C-alpha positions as CSV (number, residue, x, y, z in Angstrom):
1,X,21.2,9.9,-10.6
2,X,22.9,10.5,-13.9
3,X,26.3,9.5,-12.4
4,X,25.1,5.9,-12.1
5,X,24.7,5.9,-15.9
6,X,28.3,6.9,-16.3
7,X,29.8,4.6,-13.6
8,X,31.0,1.9,-16.1
9,X,32.1,4.5,-18.7
10,X,34.0,6.6,-16.1
11,X,36.0,3.7,-14.7
12,X,38.3,3.6,-17.6
13,X,38.2,7.4,-18.7
14,X,41.3,9.4,-18.7
15,X,39.3,12.5,-17.7
16,X,37.8,10.8,-14.9
17,X,38.5,12.4,-11.4
18,X,38.4,10.5,-8.3
19,X,35.5,12.6,-7.1
20,X,33.7,11.7,-10.1
21,X,33.9,7.9,-9.2
22,X,32.8,8.8,-5.6
23,X,29.8,10.4,-6.9
24,X,28.7,7.7,-9.1
25,X,29.2,5.0,-6.2
26,X,27.1,7.2,-3.8
27,X,24.4,7.7,-6.6
28,X,24.3,4.1,-7.0
29,X,24.1,3.3,-3.4
30,X,21.3,5.8,-3.0
31,X,19.4,4.2,-5.8
32,X,19.8,0.7,-4.2
33,X,18.6,2.0,-1.0
34,X,15.5,3.7,-2.7
35,X,14.6,0.4,-4.6
36,X,15.3,-2.0,-1.6
37,X,15.6,-0.3,1.8
38,X,12.9,2.5,1.8
39,X,10.1,0.1,0.8
40,X,11.3,-2.3,3.3
41,X,11.5,0.2,6.1
42,X,8.1,1.4,5.1
43,X,6.4,-1.9,5.2
44,X,8.0,-2.8,8.5
45,X,6.7,0.6,10.1
46,X,3.3,0.0,8.7
47,X,3.2,-3.6,10.1
48,X,4.3,-2.5,13.3
49,X,1.8,0.3,13.5
50,X,-1.1,-2.1,12.4
51,X,0.0,-4.5,15.2
52,X,-0.1,-1.8,17.8
53,X,-3.4,-0.5,16.5
54,X,-4.8,-4.1,16.5
55,X,-3.8,-4.7,20.1
56,X,-5.4,-1.3,21.1
57,X,-8.7,-2.0,19.3
58,X,-8.7,-5.5,20.9
59,X,-8.3,-4.0,24.3
60,X,-11.0,-1.6,23.6
61,X,-13.4,-4.3,22.6
62,X,-12.6,-6.2,25.9
63,X,-13.0,-3.0,28.0
64,X,-16.0,-1.5,26.3
65,X,-19.6,-3.0,26.1
66,X,-22.6,-2.3,23.9
67,X,-25.6,-1.6,26.1
68,X,-29.2,-0.8,25.4
69,X,-30.3,2.4,26.8
70,X,-33.8,3.7,27.2
71,X,-34.5,7.4,26.8
72,X,-36.3,9.1,29.7
73,X,-36.6,12.4,28.5
74,X,-35.1,15.1,26.4
75,X,-32.4,17.0,28.2
76,X,-33.3,20.6,29.1
77,X,-31.8,23.6,27.3
78,X,-29.6,24.4,30.2
79,X,-28.0,20.9,30.1
80,X,-27.5,21.0,26.3
81,X,-25.6,24.3,26.5
82,X,-23.5,23.0,29.5
83,X,-22.5,20.0,27.5
84,X,-20.3,21.5,24.8
85,X,-21.3,25.0,23.8
86,X,-18.7,25.4,21.2
87,X,-19.1,21.8,19.5
88,X,-20.0,22.3,15.8
89,X,-23.3,20.8,14.9
90,X,-21.6,18.7,12.1
91,X,-19.6,16.8,14.7
92,X,-22.4,16.0,16.9
93,X,-25.5,15.2,14.6
94,X,-27.5,13.8,17.5
95,X,-29.1,15.4,20.5
96,X,-28.5,15.3,24.3
97,X,-31.1,13.1,26.2
98,X,-31.4,11.7,29.8
99,X,-31.3,7.9,29.5
100,X,-31.0,4.9,31.8
101,X,-29.3,1.5,31.2
102,X,-27.9,-1.4,33.1
103,X,-24.2,-1.8,33.3
104,X,-22.5,-5.2,32.6
105,X,-21.8,-5.5,36.4
106,X,-25.5,-5.1,37.2
107,X,-25.6,-1.4,38.3
108,X,-28.2,1.0,36.8
109,X,-27.4,4.3,35.6
110,X,-29.4,7.5,34.7
111,X,-27.2,10.0,32.9
112,X,-27.0,12.5,30.0
113,X,-26.3,11.0,26.7
114,X,-24.9,13.9,24.7
115,X,-25.4,12.3,21.1
116,X,-28.6,10.2,21.0
117,X,-30.4,9.6,17.6
118,X,-32.4,12.7,16.8
119,X,-35.7,10.7,16.1
120,X,-35.9,9.1,19.7
121,X,-39.0,9.4,21.9
122,X,-39.2,8.8,25.6
123,X,-39.2,5.0,26.2
124,X,-37.3,4.3,22.9
125,X,-34.2,2.3,23.2
126,X,-30.9,3.0,21.5
127,X,-27.3,1.5,21.9
128,X,-24.6,3.2,23.8
129,X,-21.0,2.1,24.9
130,X,-19.9,1.7,28.3
131,X,-17.1,0.5,30.4
132,X,-17.4,-2.5,32.8
133,X,-18.6,-0.1,35.3
134,X,-21.4,1.4,33.3
135,X,-19.6,4.7,32.5
136,X,-20.2,5.9,29.2
137,X,-17.3,5.3,26.7
138,X,-16.5,6.2,23.1
139,X,-17.4,3.4,20.4
140,X,-14.4,1.1,19.9
141,X,-12.4,1.7,16.7
142,X,-12.7,-0.9,14.0
143,X,-10.0,-2.9,12.0
144,X,-10.5,-0.8,9.0
145,X,-9.3,2.4,10.9
146,X,-6.3,0.6,12.0
147,X,-5.4,-0.7,8.7
148,X,-5.8,2.9,7.2
149,X,-3.7,4.4,9.8
150,X,-1.0,1.5,9.4
151,X,-0.8,2.2,5.5
152,X,-0.6,6.0,6.3
153,X,2.1,5.6,8.7
154,X,4.2,3.2,6.4
155,X,3.8,5.6,3.5
156,X,4.9,8.5,5.7
157,X,8.0,6.6,7.1
158,X,8.9,5.4,3.5
159,X,8.7,9.0,2.3
160,X,10.7,10.2,5.1
161,X,13.5,7.6,4.6
162,X,13.5,8.5,0.9
163,X,14.0,12.1,1.8
164,X,16.9,11.3,4.0
165,X,18.7,9.1,1.4
166,X,18.3,11.7,-1.2
167,X,19.3,14.6,1.4
168,X,22.5,12.6,2.2
169,X,23.2,12.0,-1.2
170,X,23.0,15.7,-2.1
171,X,25.1,16.6,1.0
172,X,27.8,14.2,-0.3
173,X,27.6,15.7,-3.8
174,X,27.9,19.2,-2.3
175,X,31.1,18.2,-0.5
176,X,32.7,16.7,-3.5
177,X,31.8,19.9,-5.6
178,X,33.5,21.9,-3.0
179,X,36.5,19.6,-3.2
180,X,36.4,20.2,-7.1
181,X,36.2,23.9,-6.7
182,X,39.1,24.1,-4.4
183,X,41.1,21.9,-6.6
184,X,40.2,24.2,-9.6
185,X,41.1,27.3,-7.7
186,X,44.6,25.8,-6.9
187,X,45.1,24.8,-10.7
188,X,44.2,28.3,-11.7
189,X,46.4,29.7,-9.2
190,X,49.5,27.7,-10.4
191,X,48.6,28.5,-13.9
192,X,47.8,32.1,-13.6
193,X,51.2,33.6,-13.7
194,X,52.1,31.8,-16.9
195,X,48.7,32.2,-18.7
196,X,49.0,33.4,-22.4
197,X,52.8,33.2,-22.3
198,X,53.3,29.5,-23.3
199,X,56.2,29.3,-25.8
200,X,57.3,32.9,-25.0
201,X,60.6,31.8,-23.6
202,X,60.0,33.3,-20.3
């Protein structure tokens, strides 16, 4: 971005090349995009992501219901292995139990709950999430999760946009340097036959 600083000075400098002025204007444009456009793009992307997550979360809260289940008994060892033999213990701190509950539509269910609180005893109640038909479902996400994902998405898009702007600037500067080198080679080719013979009368 040093070219931006010299933009005013280069406009009236007799040594200024046209490519120098183009590079300065490109650098100034890239700087303005970094300051204005990139944050705006990141904010818009974050807002759209947040809106999409909020709609998803609202739909989850409408479709899923918190239901009180009653533990019938602890699941057998065979059932425990069949549930997910490769799941790490840290990811599923509870224990599998057989539980029964009444769905929002009035139907009764007795099924395996894979992750019940570890301190439960037969007859104890605990909360499960089900759909309208009583089938077990994941707990709905909360708005804090949505906001976190929206912020991360906005930052990622902003960083990507900044990278594109800087990459485009570097690509233009690379092209300008190629033009400069070509012109320099042409100037050397023209001056080469007379190099060191100025004033020799030949």
